[in-house]
C-alpha positions in Angstrom: 0.0 0.0 0.0 1.3 3.4 -1.0 2.2 5.8 1.9 -0.2 8.6 2.5 1.2 11.9 1.3 1.3 15.0 3.4 -0.8 17.7 1.9 -1.0 21.5 2.5 -3.1 24.5 1.3 -2.7 28.2 2.0 -5.1 31.2 1.8 -5.2 34.8 2.8 -8.1 37.1 3.7 -7.9 40.9 4.1 -8.6 42.2 7.7 -7.6 45.9 7.2 -9.8 48.0 9.5 -11.4 51.3 8.7 -9.7 54.6 9.6 -10.9 56.0 13.0 -10.5 52.7 14.8 -8.6 52.8 18.0 -5.1 51.4 17.8 -3.3 48.9 20.1 0.3 48.7 21.3 1.0 52.1 22.8 -0.1 54.5 25.4 0.0 58.2 24.5 -1.7 58.3 21.1 -3.7 61.4 20.4 -6.5 59.9 18.2 -7.7 56.7 16.5 -6.2 55.6 13.1 -6.1 58.5 10.7 -5.5 56.3 7.6 -4.2 53.0 6.3 -0.6 52.8 5.1 -0.5 49.1 4.2 -3.1 46.3 4.5 -3.5 43.7 7.3 -4.2 40.1 6.6 -5.3 36.8 8.1 -3.1 34.1 6.5 -3.7 30.3 7.0 -1.9 27.1 6.2 -3.7 23.8 6.6 -1.9 20.4 6.6 -3.6 17.1 6.0 -2.3 13.5 6.4 -5.0 11.0 5.7 -8.0 12.1 7.8 -5.9 14.2 10.2 -5.8 18.0 9.7 -4.2 20.9 11.5 -4.1 24.6 10.8 -1.8 27.5 11.5 -3.2 31.1 11.3 -1.1 34.3 11.3 -2.9 37.6 12.0 -1.5 41.1 11.5 -2.7 42.1 14.9 -1.2 43.2 18.2 -2.8 40.3 20.0 -6.0 38.5 21.1 -7.3 37.2 24.4 -7.8 33.5 24.9 -11.6 33.7 25.0 -11.7 35.3 21.6 -9.3 32.6 20.2 -11.5 29.9 21.8 -14.5 31.1 19.9 -12.5 31.3 16.6 -11.3 27.7 17.1 -14.8 26.5 17.7 -16.0 28.2 14.5 -13.1 26.7 12.5 -14.1 23.3 13.8 -17.7 23.8 12.8 -16.7 24.9 9.3 -13.9 22.4 8.6 -13.9 19.6 11.2 -10.4 20.6 12.4 -10.4 20.1 16.2 -9.5 23.2 18.3 -6.3 21.6 19.7 -5.1 21.3 16.2 -5.6 25.0 15.4 -2.9 27.5 16.4 -3.8 31.2 16.0 -0.9 33.6 16.2 -0.6 37.4 16.1 2.4 39.2 14.6 2.1 41.8 17.4 2.2 44.9 15.2 1.8 48.0 17.3 0.4 49.8 14.3 -2.7 47.7 14.1 -6.2 48.1 15.6 -6.9 47.6 19.3 -8.1 43.9 19.6 -7.4 43.3 23.3 -8.9 45.6 26.0 -5.6 47.2 27.0 -6.1 49.9 29.6 -5.7 53.4 28.3 -5.7 52.7 24.6 -9.4 53.2 23.8 -12.2 50.8 23.1 -12.1 47.5 21.2 -14.4 47.6 18.1 -16.6 44.5 18.7 -17.9 44.6 15.1 -14.4 44.6 13.7 -13.3 41.8 16.0 -16.2 39.7 14.8 -15.1 40.4 11.2 -11.7 39.1 12.1 -13.2 35.9 13.5 -15.2 35.4 10.2 -12.0 36.1 8.2 -10.1 33.4 10.2 -12.8 30.9 9.4 -12.8 31.9 5.7 -9.0 31.7 5.5 -8.8 28.2 7.1 -11.7 27.0 5.0 -10.2 28.3 1.8 -6.8 26.7 2.7 -8.5 23.4 3.4 -10.0 23.4 -0.1 -6.7 23.9 -1.9 -4.8 20.9 -0.5 -2.0 19.4 -2.6 0.9 17.0 -1.9 3.9 18.8 -0.3 7.2 18.0 1.2 8.8 20.2 3.8 12.2 21.9 3.7 14.0 23.7 6.5 16.8 26.1 7.1 18.0 28.6 9.7 18.7 31.9 8.1 21.5 33.9 9.8 19.8 37.3 10.5 19.1 39.6 13.4 17.0 42.7 13.0 16.6 43.2 16.7 18.5 43.8 19.9 17.8 43.0 23.6 16.1 46.1 25.0 16.6 45.5 28.7 19.5 47.9 29.6 20.9 48.6 33.0 21.2 52.3 33.6 21.9 54.3 36.8 21.0 51.3 38.9 17.7 50.6 37.2 16.5 48.4 34.3 15.2 50.5 31.5 14.1 50.0 27.9 17.2 50.8 25.8 19.8 48.7 23.9 21.8 45.9 25.4 24.2 44.3 22.9 25.3 41.8 25.4 21.8 40.6 26.1 20.2 37.5 24.6 18.7 37.6 21.2 17.8 35.1 18.4 20.3 35.6 15.6 18.4 33.5 13.1 15.1 33.1 11.4 13.4 29.8 10.9 12.6 29.1 7.2 10.2 26.4 6.2 9.4 25.7 2.5 6.2 23.9 1.5 7.3 22.3 -1.8 4.6 21.0 -4.2 5.0 18.7 -7.1 5.2 21.6 -9.6 7.0 24.1 -7.4 6.9 25.9 -4.1 3.4 26.3 -2.5 4.4 28.7 0.2 7.1 29.9 2.7 6.6 30.0 6.4 9.2 32.0 8.4 9.7 33.1 11.9 12.0 35.6 13.7 11.9 37.0 17.2 11.5 40.8 17.3 8.9 43.3 18.4 7.2 45.0 15.5 7.8 48.5 16.8 9.8 50.2 14.1 6.8 52.6 14.2 6.2 54.4 17.5 3.2 55.9 19.1 3.4 59.0 17.0 2.3 56.9 14.0 -1.5 56.9 13.5 -1.6 54.9 10.3 -2.6 51.3 10.1 0.4 49.1 9.2 1.7 45.6 9.6 5.1 47.1 10.5 8.2 45.1 9.5 6.6 41.7 9.4 4.2 43.0 6.7 7.1 44.5 4.7 9.1 41.2 5.0 6.1 39.2 3.7 5.7 41.6 0.8 9.4 41.4 -0.1 9.4 37.6 0.1 6.2 37.2 -1.9 7.6 39.5 -4.6 10.9 37.6 -4.7 9.3 34.1 -4.8 5.9 34.8 -6.4 4.4 32.5 -3.8 2.5 33.2 -0.5 4.5 33.7 2.7 3.4 33.6 6.3 5.3 35.3 9.2 5.1 34.0 12.8 6.7 36.0 15.5 9.0 34.3 18.0 9.8 35.0 21.7 10.3 38.7 21.3 9.2 40.0 24.7 12.6 41.6 25.4 13.7 42.2 21.8 13.2 45.5 19.9 14.3 46.4 16.3 17.8 47.8 16.1 16.4 50.4 13.7 13.6 52.4 15.3 13.2 55.8 13.5 9.4 55.8 13.3 9.4 56.0 9.5 7.9 53.8 6.9 11.2 53.8 4.9 12.8 52.1 7.9 9.9 49.6 8.1 10.7 48.6 4.5 14.4 48.5 5.2 14.0 46.1 8.2 11.5 44.0 6.2 13.8 43.7 3.2 16.7 42.7 5.4 14.6 39.9 6.9 13.0 38.9 3.6 16.4 38.7 1.8 17.8 36.5 4.5 14.8 34.1 4.3 15.0 34.0 0.5 18.7 33.2 0.6 18.2 30.4 3.1 15.4 28.9 1.0 17.9 28.0 -1.7 19.8 25.7 0.6 16.9 24.4 2.8 17.1 20.7 3.5 14.2 18.2 3.3 12.4 17.3 6.5 10.4 14.2 7.0 6.8 14.7 6.0 5.3 11.4 7.4 3.3 12.5 10.4 0.8 15.0 11.7 0.1 15.3 15.4 -0.7 17.8 18.1 -1.1 18.3 21.9 -2.1 21.0 24.2 -1.9 21.6 27.9 -3.6 24.3 30.1 -1.5 25.6 33.0 -2.4 27.6 36.0 0.5 30.0 36.5 1.1 31.6 39.9 0.6 35.4 40.2 2.5 37.7 42.5 0.3 38.6 45.5 -1.3 42.0 45.6 0.3 44.5 48.0 -1.1 45.0 51.6 -4.2 47.1 51.8 -2.6 50.2 53.2 -0.1 50.3 50.3 -2.9 49.7 47.8 -4.9 52.5 49.3 -2.0 54.9 49.1 -1.2 54.0 45.5 -4.8 54.4 44.5 -5.0 57.8 46.1 -1.8 58.9 44.4 -3.0 57.8 41.0 -6.4 59.4 41.6 -4.6 62.7 42.2 -2.5 62.4 39.1 -5.7 61.7 37.0 -7.4 64.7 38.4 -4.3 66.9 37.7 -4.2 65.7 34.1 -8.0 66.4 33.7 -7.6 69.9 35.0 -4.5 70.6 32.9 -6.4 69.6 29.8 -9.4 71.6 30.6 -11.4 68.5 31.1 -12.0 68.1 27.4 -9.1 66.1 25.9 -10.2 62.5 26.4 -7.1 61.1 24.8 -4.8 63.0 27.1 -6.6 61.6 30.1 -6.5 58.0 29.0 -3.2 57.1 30.6 -3.7 58.5 34.0 -7.2 57.1 34.0 -5.9 53.7 33.0 -3.4 53.7 35.9 -6.2 54.7 38.3 -8.4 51.9 37.0 -5.7 49.4 37.6 -5.1 50.7 41.2 -8.9 50.6 41.9 -9.0 47.0 40.7 -6.1 45.9 42.9 -7.6 47.7 45.9 -10.9 45.9 45.4 -9.1 42.6 45.3 -7.4 43.4 48.6 -10.6 44.6 50.2 -12.3 41.4 49.3 -9.4 39.3 50.6 -8.7 37.9 47.1 -5.2 39.4 46.6 -3.2 36.2 47.3 -2.9 32.8 45.8 -4.3 33.7 42.4 -3.4 32.0 39.1 -3.4 32.8 35.4 -4.6 30.3 32.8 -1.9 29.7 30.2 -1.9 27.4 27.2 1.0 25.5 25.8 0.4 23.9 22.4 2.5 21.9 20.0 1.7 20.9 16.4 4.1 18.3 14.7 4.2 18.3 10.9 6.8 15.7 9.9 10.1 16.8 11.3 8.8 20.2 12.2 7.2 21.2 15.5 5.4 24.5 16.1 5.4 25.3 19.8 2.8 27.9 20.7 3.0 30.0 23.9 0.4 32.5 25.0 2.1 35.8 25.7 5.0 38.2 25.2 7.6 35.6 25.8 11.2 36.5 26.7 13.7 35.2 24.1 15.5 32.9 26.6 12.5 30.6 26.3 13.0 30.3 22.6 16.8 29.7 22.8 16.4 27.2 25.6 13.3 25.2 24.4 14.3 25.0 20.8 17.8 23.8 21.8 16.4 21.1 24.1 13.6 19.9 21.9 13.9 16.4 20.5 12.4 17.4 17.1 14.6 18.1 14.1 13.2 21.6 13.8 11.3 23.4 16.5 9.8 26.8 16.1 8.6 28.7 19.1 5.5 30.7 18.2 4.8 33.7 20.4 1.4 35.4 20.8 -0.2 32.0 20.2 -3.8 31.4 21.1 -4.0 34.5 23.3 -1.7 37.0 25.2 -1.5 37.1 28.9 1.1 39.8 28.9 4.9 39.6 29.4 6.4 36.3 30.4 9.8 37.0 31.8 12.4 34.6 33.1 12.9 34.2 36.9 16.2 36.0 36.5 14.5 39.0 34.8 12.1 39.3 37.7 15.1 39.9 40.0 16.2 42.8 37.8 12.8 44.4 37.5 12.1 46.9 34.7 9.1 47.8 32.6 8.2 44.3 31.5 8.2 43.0 35.1 6.9 46.0 37.1 4.7 48.1 34.8 3.5 46.5 31.6 1.0 44.1 33.3 -1.0 47.1 34.4 -1.9 47.6 30.7 -3.4 44.2 30.4 -6.8 43.1 31.7 -5.2 41.1 34.5 -4.4 43.0 37.7 -1.4 40.9 38.9 1.9 40.0 37.4 3.1 36.4 36.7 5.3 35.1 39.5 8.9 34.0 38.9 8.0 30.4 39.3 6.1 30.5 36.1 9.2 30.0 34.0 9.9 26.6 35.3 6.3 25.5 34.9 6.1 26.7 31.3 9.3 25.1 30.3 8.5 21.8 32.0 5.1 21.6 30.3 6.5 22.6 26.9 9.3 20.0 27.1 6.8 17.3 28.2 4.6 18.1 25.1 7.6 17.9 22.8 8.7 14.6 24.3 5.1 13.2 24.0 4.9 14.2 20.4 8.4 12.7 19.7 7.4 9.4 21.4 4.2 9.2 19.3 6.0 9.7 16.0 
């Protein structure tokens, strides 16, 4: 009996929002989106081996919460029969996209737009599933690094800057989907925050991942999908807030991927499997009540000062102080109710194995050490850590980073819907669960 061949199909659906929509990624913007510089897309690849099917979706968005992803997965299953555990939905994390997670201080999520994104995900996966053709996989690591570790020690504090000695991924993963008559698509991944554009930008853009995809698609004349890696502590080396620099960074990455494709080596294409595990990560306890009361009062005063300074009329100028106050009020309410200690955060770890390739999805802004460590320790031939996968709980630092403090540890979680920060013990639990999934998939091969 002839062996069953691995098949794959790809599809793309436009998800560009209308001007005026509130944007995600930054505090301090002065309006919603004033226009669209380049389009956003939902891109999907579906793999099939016999009756088994799995899907990977890449969205040009800053992020999604787990509840939204769960609904999308259910709708994909209803439309295609692909079970939720076999569907990985990732965001590129562009900070020049619409607000799709209820971040404090950034405006309001457009529910109608978010519903359209969900429909587009279903359409993209369904379309990909109807264009299946036999493929083989090829793999290469492209030597490239468009980012730099941003956690810099300065004057006894940890600040966002540049740290040439800090960890970073100096490679991109490059996966070719090769059909019988030529390449079907290219999947590539690199770990770097898409923040070439800063908060002064008010135009919708996919930032450098979009530019890299465009460059690669033009060079290969075939579809391309970008998946971000563990970029929680990695910023672009070039950050001048201009679209010319976006194109420059995208071209640098795209060229490296195209060069690596030429020497990519075949991977086995004889299996398709997946596994998922839901963790309960520990959170740092809320502060004592008196401290919470004082912080709340201080932030309330700052918010009132900002309101008076702006004549009470500039809503955008008041968003940040109001957001800080909202967080402090939430923490104080937790403490008053006696619920400030022993809390946990749901967190999904997912792995999809396609032949010799394993996609490892983690739900957050993962520090690059996770990628360097887990990819090196994985038993698979090629393991790609996929950040912003199936939700985004906020920053996921290492235990060592917790000791050093800084924005990602002490401040950023106040932007997210959760009120408390992940505890240092989370690192060990995530890595243990991820390695267990990788070992299980390897044993089932």
